C-alpha positions as CSV (number, residue, x, y, z in Angstrom):
1,X,-35.1,-6.7,63.9
2,X,-37.1,-8.2,61.2
3,X,-40.7,-9.2,61.1
4,X,-41.5,-11.9,63.6
5,X,-41.2,-15.4,62.7
6,X,-41.9,-18.9,63.8
7,X,-38.8,-20.0,65.7
8,X,-37.5,-23.1,63.5
9,X,-35.2,-25.0,66.2
10,X,-31.7,-25.5,66.4
11,X,-28.5,-25.7,63.7
12,X,-25.9,-27.6,65.6
13,X,-22.8,-26.5,63.8
14,X,-19.2,-27.9,64.0
15,X,-16.3,-26.7,62.0
16,X,-13.4,-28.7,61.2
17,X,-9.7,-26.3,61.4
18,X,-6.1,-26.1,60.6
19,X,-5.7,-24.6,64.1
20,X,-7.2,-23.1,67.0
21,X,-6.9,-19.1,65.9
22,X,-9.1,-17.5,63.1
23,X,-6.9,-14.4,63.8
24,X,-4.1,-15.9,63.4
25,X,-4.6,-17.0,59.8
26,X,-6.5,-20.6,60.5
27,X,-9.2,-21.8,58.6
28,X,-12.1,-23.6,58.4
29,X,-12.0,-26.5,56.2
30,X,-15.3,-28.7,57.0
31,X,-18.6,-27.7,58.4
32,X,-21.2,-30.3,59.5
33,X,-24.9,-29.0,60.4
34,X,-27.8,-30.9,62.1
35,X,-31.2,-29.2,62.6
36,X,-32.8,-29.8,65.6
37,X,-36.4,-28.9,66.4
38,X,-37.7,-27.3,69.5
39,X,-39.3,-30.7,70.6
40,X,-35.8,-32.4,70.3
41,X,-36.1,-34.0,67.1
42,X,-33.3,-34.4,64.8
43,X,-34.2,-33.3,61.4
44,X,-32.0,-32.9,58.6
45,X,-28.3,-32.5,58.0
46,X,-26.0,-31.6,56.0
47,X,-21.5,-31.0,55.2
48,X,-19.0,-30.1,52.9
49,X,-15.2,-29.6,53.1
50,X,-14.1,-25.9,52.1
51,X,-11.0,-25.7,50.0
52,X,-8.3,-23.2,51.4
53,X,-4.8,-22.4,50.1
54,X,-2.5,-23.0,53.1
55,X,-1.2,-26.1,54.9
56,X,-4.2,-28.0,56.8
57,X,-2.7,-28.2,60.0
58,X,-2.9,-31.6,62.6
59,X,-4.1,-34.0,59.8
60,X,-3.6,-36.9,62.1
61,X,-6.7,-35.3,64.0
62,X,-9.1,-34.4,61.4
63,X,-8.2,-36.6,58.9
64,X,-8.7,-34.2,55.8
65,X,-6.1,-34.2,53.2
66,X,-5.1,-31.7,50.7
67,X,-6.6,-34.1,47.8
68,X,-9.8,-34.4,49.4
69,X,-10.3,-30.4,49.0
70,X,-9.3,-30.0,45.2
71,X,-12.9,-30.4,43.9
72,X,-14.5,-28.5,47.1
73,X,-15.8,-25.2,47.4
74,X,-13.9,-22.5,49.0
75,X,-16.0,-20.6,51.7
76,X,-17.6,-18.2,49.3
77,X,-18.9,-21.1,47.4
78,X,-21.2,-22.0,50.8
79,X,-21.7,-18.7,52.1
80,X,-25.2,-18.1,50.7
81,X,-26.4,-21.6,51.8
82,X,-24.9,-22.1,55.0
83,X,-26.7,-18.5,55.6
84,X,-30.1,-20.6,54.6
85,X,-29.1,-23.6,57.2
86,X,-28.3,-21.2,60.0
87,X,-31.1,-18.3,59.2
88,X,-33.9,-18.4,61.9
89,X,-32.2,-21.4,64.0
90,X,-30.4,-20.8,67.2
91,X,-26.7,-21.3,66.6
92,X,-25.5,-24.5,68.8
93,X,-22.3,-26.3,69.1
94,X,-19.9,-27.8,71.6
95,X,-18.0,-24.6,72.7
96,X,-19.7,-22.3,70.7
97,X,-17.2,-19.4,71.2
98,X,-14.5,-21.6,69.2
99,X,-17.0,-22.4,66.5
100,X,-18.8,-18.9,66.1
101,X,-15.4,-17.4,66.0
102,X,-14.5,-19.2,62.8
103,X,-17.7,-18.8,61.1
104,X,-17.8,-15.1,61.7
105,X,-14.0,-14.8,60.4
106,X,-14.9,-16.9,57.4
107,X,-17.7,-14.4,56.5
108,X,-16.1,-11.2,57.6
109,X,-13.3,-12.4,55.5
110,X,-15.5,-12.2,52.5
111,X,-17.4,-8.9,53.4
112,X,-20.3,-9.9,55.7
113,X,-21.4,-9.9,59.4
114,X,-23.5,-12.6,61.1
115,X,-25.8,-12.0,64.2
116,X,-24.1,-14.8,65.8
117,X,-22.4,-14.0,68.9
118,X,-22.3,-15.3,72.7
119,X,-25.6,-13.9,73.6
120,X,-27.4,-15.4,70.4
121,X,-25.8,-18.9,70.9
122,X,-26.0,-21.9,73.0
123,X,-23.1,-24.1,73.9
124,X,-23.6,-27.6,75.0
125,X,-20.1,-27.5,76.6
126,X,-21.6,-25.1,79.3
127,X,-24.9,-27.2,79.6
128,X,-22.5,-30.0,80.1
129,X,-20.4,-28.6,82.6
130,X,-23.4,-27.3,84.9
131,X,-25.4,-29.9,84.8
132,X,-23.6,-33.1,84.2
133,X,-20.1,-32.1,85.4
134,X,-18.4,-32.8,82.2
135,X,-16.8,-30.6,79.4
136,X,-15.4,-32.7,76.5
137,X,-17.8,-34.0,73.9
138,X,-16.2,-37.6,74.3
139,X,-17.2,-37.5,78.0
140,X,-20.6,-36.4,77.4
141,X,-21.2,-39.1,75.0
142,X,-20.1,-41.7,77.1
143,X,-21.9,-40.6,80.2
144,X,-25.2,-40.5,77.9
145,X,-24.4,-43.3,75.7
146,X,-24.1,-41.7,72.4
147,X,-21.7,-43.1,70.2
148,X,-19.8,-41.1,68.0
149,X,-18.0,-43.5,65.9
150,X,-16.9,-40.6,63.1
151,X,-15.4,-38.6,66.2
152,X,-13.1,-35.4,64.9
153,X,-15.4,-35.0,61.1
154,X,-17.3,-32.1,61.6
155,X,-20.6,-34.0,60.5
156,X,-19.8,-36.7,63.0
157,X,-19.3,-34.2,65.8
158,X,-22.3,-32.1,64.8
159,X,-24.5,-35.3,65.1
160,X,-23.2,-36.2,68.4
161,X,-23.6,-32.8,69.7
162,X,-27.5,-32.7,68.2
163,X,-27.9,-35.7,70.1
164,X,-26.5,-34.2,73.5
165,X,-28.7,-31.2,72.7
166,X,-31.9,-33.6,72.4
167,X,-31.1,-35.1,75.3
168,X,-30.9,-31.7,77.5
169,X,-34.1,-30.7,75.8
170,X,-35.8,-33.9,77.2
171,X,-34.3,-33.9,80.5
172,X,-34.2,-30.2,81.6
173,X,-37.3,-29.2,79.5
174,X,-38.0,-26.1,82.0
175,X,-34.2,-24.9,81.4
176,X,-34.7,-20.7,81.2
177,X,-32.4,-20.7,78.1
178,X,-34.7,-22.0,75.5
179,X,-37.6,-20.3,75.0
180,X,-35.8,-16.8,74.8
181,X,-33.1,-18.5,72.3
182,X,-35.9,-19.5,70.0
183,X,-37.6,-16.4,70.0
184,X,-34.3,-14.2,69.0
185,X,-33.3,-16.5,66.2
186,X,-36.4,-16.2,64.5
187,X,-36.0,-12.3,65.0
188,X,-32.5,-12.4,63.9
189,X,-32.0,-10.7,60.2
190,X,-28.8,-12.5,58.3
191,X,-27.0,-10.5,55.5
192,X,-28.0,-11.1,51.7
193,X,-25.1,-13.0,50.1
194,X,-24.4,-12.0,46.8
195,X,-21.4,-14.7,46.0
196,X,-22.3,-17.7,43.8
197,X,-23.4,-21.0,45.1
198,X,-20.8,-24.3,44.9
199,X,-22.5,-27.7,45.2
200,X,-21.2,-29.1,48.7
201,X,-18.6,-31.5,48.8
202,X,-18.6,-34.3,51.6
203,X,-15.6,-35.8,52.6
204,X,-14.8,-39.1,50.5
205,X,-15.6,-41.2,53.3
206,X,-19.2,-40.1,53.9
207,X,-19.9,-40.0,50.1
208,X,-21.5,-42.6,48.2
209,X,-18.7,-45.0,46.9
210,X,-17.6,-44.1,43.4
211,X,-14.7,-45.4,41.8
212,X,-11.6,-43.2,41.1
213,X,-10.4,-43.5,37.6
214,X,-6.8,-43.7,36.4
215,X,-5.7,-40.0,35.5
216,X,-5.4,-41.2,31.8
217,X,-8.9,-41.1,31.3
218,X,-9.0,-37.8,31.3
219,X,-7.3,-37.7,27.9
220,X,-8.4,-37.9,24.8
221,X,-8.3,-40.8,22.6
222,X,-7.1,-39.8,19.1
223,X,-6.0,-36.3,20.4
224,X,-6.3,-33.6,17.8
225,X,-2.7,-33.1,15.9
226,X,-1.1,-36.2,17.6
227,X,-2.2,-38.3,14.5
228,X,0.4,-37.0,12.1
229,X,3.3,-37.9,14.4
230,X,5.3,-41.3,14.2
231,X,7.2,-42.8,16.6
232,X,10.6,-41.8,14.9
233,X,9.3,-38.4,14.6
234,X,11.7,-36.1,15.7
235,X,8.6,-34.8,17.7
236,X,6.9,-37.7,18.7
237,X,10.6,-38.1,20.3
238,X,10.8,-34.8,22.1
239,X,7.2,-35.3,23.2
240,X,8.0,-38.3,24.9
241,X,10.8,-37.1,26.2
242,X,9.1,-34.1,28.0
243,X,6.6,-36.3,29.1
244,X,8.9,-38.9,30.4
245,X,11.0,-36.1,32.3
246,X,8.0,-35.1,34.1
247,X,6.8,-38.8,35.0
248,X,10.3,-39.3,36.5
249,X,10.5,-36.2,38.4
250,X,6.6,-37.2,39.6
251,X,7.6,-40.4,40.9
252,X,10.5,-39.6,42.8
253,X,9.0,-41.3,46.0
254,X,6.7,-43.8,43.9
255,X,3.6,-41.8,44.2
256,X,1.4,-39.3,42.1
257,X,-0.3,-36.8,44.4
258,X,-3.7,-35.1,42.7
259,X,-1.6,-32.1,41.6
260,X,1.1,-34.5,39.8
261,X,-1.8,-36.2,37.8
262,X,-3.3,-32.9,36.7
263,X,0.4,-31.7,35.9
264,X,0.8,-35.0,33.5
265,X,-2.5,-34.7,31.9
266,X,-2.1,-31.2,31.2
267,X,1.5,-31.6,29.9
268,X,0.2,-34.5,27.5
269,X,-2.3,-32.4,26.5
270,X,0.3,-29.5,25.7
271,X,2.6,-31.8,23.8
272,X,-0.9,-33.5,22.0
273,X,0.0,-37.0,23.2
274,X,-3.0,-39.0,23.2
275,X,-4.3,-41.8,26.0
276,X,-3.1,-44.5,23.8
277,X,0.5,-43.2,23.1
278,X,0.8,-42.1,26.9
279,X,-0.2,-45.4,28.0
280,X,2.4,-47.2,26.1
281,X,5.3,-44.7,27.5
282,X,3.6,-45.9,30.6
283,X,4.3,-49.5,29.6
284,X,8.2,-48.6,28.4
285,X,8.9,-46.7,32.1
286,X,7.1,-49.6,34.1
287,X,9.5,-52.6,32.0
288,X,12.3,-50.2,32.6
289,X,11.7,-50.4,36.3
290,X,11.3,-54.0,36.6
291,X,14.3,-54.5,34.4
292,X,16.1,-52.2,37.1
293,X,14.8,-54.2,40.0
294,X,15.8,-57.5,39.0
295,X,19.7,-56.1,37.4
296,X,21.1,-58.5,40.4
297,X,18.9,-61.5,39.7
298,X,16.7,-61.0,42.9
299,X,13.4,-58.8,44.1
300,X,12.9,-57.6,47.6
301,X,9.6,-56.9,49.2
302,X,10.2,-53.5,49.1
303,X,10.8,-53.8,45.1
304,X,7.9,-55.6,44.5
305,X,5.6,-53.6,46.6
306,X,7.0,-50.5,44.7
307,X,6.6,-52.0,41.4
308,X,2.9,-52.8,41.8
309,X,2.2,-49.7,43.2
310,X,4.0,-47.8,40.0
311,X,2.0,-50.2,38.0
312,X,-1.2,-49.6,39.3
313,X,-0.8,-45.8,39.4
314,X,0.3,-45.7,35.5
315,X,-2.7,-47.8,34.5
316,X,-0.6,-51.2,33.5
317,X,-2.6,-54.2,32.8
318,X,-2.3,-56.4,36.0
319,X,-1.0,-59.6,34.3
320,X,2.0,-57.3,32.9
321,X,2.5,-56.2,36.4
322,X,2.6,-59.9,37.4
323,X,4.7,-61.3,34.8
324,X,7.6,-58.1,35.4
325,X,7.7,-59.4,39.5
326,X,7.2,-63.1,38.6
327,X,9.8,-63.4,35.9
328,X,13.2,-61.8,35.6
329,X,14.5,-60.8,32.3
330,X,16.6,-63.1,30.4
331,X,20.6,-62.9,29.8
332,X,22.0,-63.9,26.3
333,X,25.3,-65.5,26.9
334,X,26.3,-65.1,23.9
335,X,26.0,-61.7,23.2
336,X,25.4,-60.6,26.7
337,X,22.2,-58.7,26.0
338,X,19.9,-58.4,29.0
339,X,16.1,-58.0,28.0
340,X,12.6,-59.1,28.9
341,X,10.9,-62.0,27.5
342,X,7.9,-61.4,25.5
343,X,5.6,-64.1,26.6
344,X,2.5,-64.9,24.4
345,X,0.4,-62.8,26.2
346,X,2.8,-60.2,26.6
347,X,0.8,-56.9,24.5
348,X,2.0,-56.0,21.3
349,X,1.8,-52.8,19.6
350,X,1.5,-51.4,16.0
351,X,4.6,-49.2,14.8
352,X,2.8,-46.0,15.3
353,X,2.9,-46.6,19.6
354,X,5.6,-44.9,21.1
355,X,6.2,-47.6,23.4
356,X,9.5,-48.1,21.8
357,X,10.2,-44.2,21.9
358,X,14.0,-43.9,23.8
359,X,14.5,-40.4,24.0
360,X,17.4,-39.1,22.2
361,X,18.6,-42.5,21.8
362,X,19.4,-42.0,18.2
363,X,18.0,-45.8,17.3
364,X,16.1,-46.1,14.2
365,X,12.7,-48.0,14.2
366,X,14.3,-50.8,11.9
367,X,17.3,-51.2,14.4
368,X,16.1,-54.7,15.6
369,X,15.7,-53.7,19.4
370,X,12.5,-54.9,21.4
371,X,10.3,-52.1,22.4
372,X,10.4,-53.1,26.1
373,X,13.8,-54.1,26.4
374,X,16.8,-51.9,26.4
375,X,20.0,-53.3,24.8
376,X,22.3,-54.0,28.1
377,X,25.0,-55.2,25.7
378,X,26.0,-51.7,25.2
379,X,26.2,-50.9,28.8
380,X,29.9,-51.0,29.8
381,X,30.9,-53.6,32.3
382,X,32.0,-50.8,35.1
383,X,28.3,-49.4,34.8
384,X,26.4,-52.8,35.2
385,X,28.6,-53.6,38.2
386,X,27.6,-50.1,39.6
387,X,24.1,-51.0,39.2
388,X,24.1,-54.3,40.8
389,X,26.3,-53.0,43.9
390,X,23.8,-50.2,43.9
391,X,20.9,-52.6,44.6
392,X,23.2,-55.1,46.9
393,X,23.5,-51.8,49.6
394,X,19.6,-52.8,50.1
395,X,19.0,-49.4,48.9
396,X,14.9,-49.5,47.7
397,X,14.4,-48.3,44.2
398,X,11.4,-47.8,42.5
399,X,12.8,-47.9,38.9
400,X,13.5,-44.4,37.4
401,X,13.1,-44.1,34.2
402,X,16.2,-43.9,31.7
403,X,16.8,-42.9,28.4
404,X,18.7,-45.0,26.5
405,X,21.4,-42.5,25.5
406,X,22.1,-41.7,28.7
407,X,21.8,-45.3,30.5
408,X,24.2,-47.1,28.0
409,X,26.6,-43.6,28.1
410,X,29.7,-44.4,29.9
411,X,29.8,-41.0,31.7
412,X,26.2,-41.3,33.3
413,X,26.2,-39.4,36.2
414,X,25.8,-40.7,39.7
415,X,23.4,-38.2,41.8
416,X,22.5,-38.6,45.4
417,X,18.9,-39.2,46.0
418,X,18.3,-38.9,49.6
419,X,20.8,-41.6,50.5
420,X,20.8,-44.0,47.3
421,X,23.6,-43.4,44.2
422,X,21.2,-43.8,41.2
423,X,22.4,-43.4,37.6
424,X,20.0,-40.3,36.4
425,X,18.5,-39.3,32.9
426,X,19.6,-36.3,31.8
427,X,16.6,-36.3,29.6
428,X,15.0,-32.3,29.2
429,X,13.7,-30.9,32.1
430,X,9.3,-30.7,31.5
431,X,7.9,-27.6,29.9
432,X,6.9,-26.5,33.3
433,X,10.1,-26.7,34.8
434,X,11.9,-24.1,37.3
435,X,12.2,-21.4,34.7
436,X,15.7,-22.7,32.9
437,X,14.0,-22.3,29.4
438,X,12.9,-26.3,29.5
439,X,16.2,-27.3,27.5
440,X,17.6,-29.8,29.8
441,X,20.5,-29.9,32.3
442,X,17.6,-29.4,35.3
443,X,18.0,-32.6,36.9
444,X,16.8,-33.4,40.7
445,X,19.9,-34.0,43.2
446,X,20.3,-33.8,46.6
447,X,23.7,-32.7,48.0
448,X,25.8,-31.5,51.1
449,X,24.6,-27.7,51.1
450,X,21.5,-28.0,49.0
451,X,18.6,-25.7,50.5
452,X,15.4,-27.7,51.6
453,X,12.5,-26.3,52.7
454,X,9.6,-28.0,55.3
455,X,5.6,-27.0,55.4
456,X,2.8,-28.3,57.2
457,X,2.1,-29.7,60.2
458,X,4.3,-33.2,60.5
459,X,4.2,-35.9,62.9
460,X,7.8,-34.6,64.3
461,X,8.1,-31.4,65.3
462,X,9.9,-28.7,63.1
463,X,12.8,-28.3,65.4
464,X,13.5,-32.1,65.4
465,X,13.6,-32.0,61.4
466,X,16.0,-28.9,61.4
467,X,18.4,-31.1,63.3
468,X,18.2,-34.2,61.6
469,X,18.3,-32.3,57.9
470,X,21.2,-30.0,59.1
471,X,23.0,-32.6,60.5
472,X,23.5,-34.5,57.1
473,X,24.7,-31.2,55.5
474,X,21.4,-30.0,54.3
475,X,20.3,-26.2,54.6
476,X,16.6,-25.8,56.1
477,X,15.3,-22.7,53.9
478,X,12.6,-20.9,55.1
479,X,11.1,-20.0,51.8
480,X,10.7,-21.2,48.3
481,X,12.9,-20.0,45.7
482,X,14.3,-21.6,42.4
483,X,17.5,-22.3,44.4
484,X,15.4,-25.0,46.6
485,X,16.0,-28.7,45.8
486,X,13.6,-30.1,47.7
487,X,10.0,-29.5,49.6
488,X,9.0,-31.5,52.4
489,X,5.0,-31.5,52.9
490,X,2.8,-33.1,55.6
491,X,0.8,-33.2,52.8
492,X,2.0,-33.7,49.3
493,X,-1.2,-32.3,47.7
494,X,-0.9,-28.7,50.0
495,X,-2.1,-25.8,48.4
496,X,0.2,-23.7,51.0
497,X,2.1,-20.6,49.6
498,X,5.4,-23.1,49.8
499,X,3.7,-25.6,47.7
500,X,2.0,-24.0,45.2
501,X,5.3,-21.9,44.6
502,X,7.2,-25.4,44.5
503,X,5.2,-26.6,41.9
504,X,5.3,-23.3,40.1
505,X,9.0,-23.8,39.9
506,X,9.1,-27.4,39.0
507,X,10.4,-28.3,42.8
508,X,9.6,-32.0,43.9
509,X,7.7,-32.4,46.8
510,X,7.8,-35.5,49.1
511,X,6.2,-36.5,52.4
512,X,7.5,-36.6,55.9
513,X,7.2,-40.9,55.8
514,X,9.3,-40.9,52.5
515,X,12.0,-38.6,53.9
516,X,12.1,-41.0,56.8
517,X,12.8,-43.8,54.6
518,X,15.0,-42.6,52.5
519,X,17.1,-41.3,55.4
520,X,17.2,-44.6,57.1
521,X,19.0,-45.8,54.3
522,X,21.8,-43.3,54.7
523,X,22.6,-39.9,52.9
524,X,25.4,-40.6,50.5
525,X,27.5,-36.9,50.7
526,X,29.4,-35.7,47.5
């Protein structure tokens, strides 16, 4: 025992976790703490998310997503400050056995032992069962008129438990457990923590509002080395092709996860692309997507929604998105050309921009082709009909980018993307692709016999998904290898071993909702 100290009070703690068994690998992903004085007065409070490298369990319960944890500290980063919050205070929790097990498991994982156990903590669940005849925190709150509007967040539940504790302190002040617990807490010794502290990160809904900047803002303007390129240079064509290939893969589900945004930024930096050049590429990509959506002269509600979604992700100006949705591209009866009109308000760019880059097209900068209007007159009638038929089958399509060389070739390949055939690009795989040297030929496909991997706790049971996918002729594989075609994750930003391995190999990751919609469209086999 250490030197006699004055009792500080109670530290009410709640953990949000990936599951219920810390010995089986479940982890703490959020902690909330509220200090309560010996007289029952609520004092200060704190909370932080905790980054872990695994799936996050029942996300529909705790509402924490992997993207929320990307800037959060791991447990080692909060260990010292958390120790300071607990040292000298009685450890209190609603089901203290559960929360103390996670506390001790996390400290043990980094080599420390805490003095918290059943004999040194107070459990409000036990008190509630004894004095109220109730057990669950929700029932106790209703009985005592405590509002917990943020249930199943660590700080929300810790705050509600602190109010419950305060009610017991005032309602049963002579209970025999209060004073011994306070005296013991003042005497307990906590270990010295050597790990470097990291700033605590509350969940976004609890933090002060801060707008999320478009990911392109992470790039430099006028990146060193990029100024020497011109849009007709081979180096710039290659850079644009590599970037577009990765962009195309990332937008399989018309979304960009935080990991995908990071990968795009890192790739742009490696390729020497500036923020402005990437934006020009995005504008061309979006123009192609809009032209694809309008190929049959009409725009469905799903297509408009996905165009707006992709446009916002790519930092396209709102007026450009509105024009693309409101006005179909025109067709010249004399030439058969299908192109997007330039309105007076449409942006125009210098020749040094790469918005007119069509990777591997072989077109010269002086060919007269509009920067955002692929020459549809070069598409054989057969393929124009195929593209129209594709849309007439009511397939949703977010407008995947096609290099001009592939979109206009007579041997464009019709691949299957979860229930709908699309004309796929044969642009090179990204530099961080599947280990085939980044020399092309690696394209996302899904056919009967392809391997897919499931990761995370999904809304539908694992057995149900396996039954559904195997019924479609797919093979549900237990681990991620280079032969896997697709990973379906409960959270696309998951840092589970499977998700991290998929990113290493360049394997697309989609979520359950997208997969469900795609399957409803009907999976087309070879």
